[in-house]
N, C-alpha and C positions, 0 to 999 in steps of 0.2 A: 676334669681329669677322667680318664677311662677307668672302669672298674678293675681291669687287669693291672693297671699301673698302681692303683691304690693297694691292691693285694700284694704286689711285689714289694712295694715300699714298706708296708706293714710287716711282711715277712722278714725283710732285712733288718728292720728296727728291732723286732722281737729276737732275731738271731743275735744281733749285737748286744742287746741287753742280757740275754742268757749267757753269752760268752764272758761278759764282764762279771756277772754274778758268779759264775763257776770259777773264774780266775780268782776272784776275791775269796771264795770259799777255800780254794786251794792255798792261797797265801795265808789265810788265817788258820790253816791246818785243821780244817773241819772234817766231817765224815768222809767226804769224797777223797780228801787227801790220804786218809788212813786206809782207804780201800785200794789205793794204787800200790803196786809193788814198789819198793824203795828205788830200784834202778829205773823205773818208769816215771817217777815223779819229775816234773819239770824243774829246771834250775830257777831259783827265786828271782835272780837278777834278770833273767830272760823274760820271765812273766811280767815283772815290773816294767821293763823297757817296752814291751809290746803293749801293755796297758797305757803307758804314757803316749806311745805313738797313736793308739786308738783315740785317746782323749784329744790330742792335737788334731787328728782327722775329723773328729766329731765337731770341733769348733770351726775348722777351716771349711769343710764341705758346704754347710748351709750358707756361710758367708759368701762363698764363691758362687753358689747358685743364685743368691739374692742380689749381690752386687758384683758382677763378674769383672768390671773394669775399675773398681774402687781401689784406693791405696791400701786400705786395711785388708782387702782380699789378696792383694799381691804380697803384702807383708806376711800374712798367714800362710800363703803358698810357699814363701821362702822358708818360714819356720817349719812347715810340714816337710819340705824337701830336705832340710838339714837334719831334722829328727829321723826321717826315713833312712837317710844315708848313714847317720851315726849308729842307729839301731842295727841296720843290716850289716855294716862293716864290723861292728862289735860281735854280732852273733856269728858271722861267717869266718872272720880271720882272727879275732882277738879273744876267742873263748878260753884258750888255755891261760892267757894272762889274767882275764877276769876271774877265772876259777881260782887261780893261785892267790889273787888279791883278796877274794872273799874268804878263802881258807886262812890266810895270814891274819886277817882281821878277827877271825874266830866266829864269823857269821855262819849260819847254816847254809850249805850249798843247795840242798834240795829240801 
């Protein structure tokens, strides 16, 4: 592998890890959460769905690169596609429904 490729892969891995850590800090209502203005805080259900999507991607992508034509790779691709579609659809069009469901259950929205 070329040095540039290793640097880019390392940067992307560090960026992914830091995004997950920051998301978990926000979900746990840590220091970073309280520094944000209340109206700027992300919705918890959006953050959870994006973390789940990232987890499915983190499982699918290495399997796809290692075994591109294997059945497990194709099944994980289908799972990733379904997860991506559901998360995108929910965030794009079903936000008011999800917000009302979360409020009705008594869970914190932000």
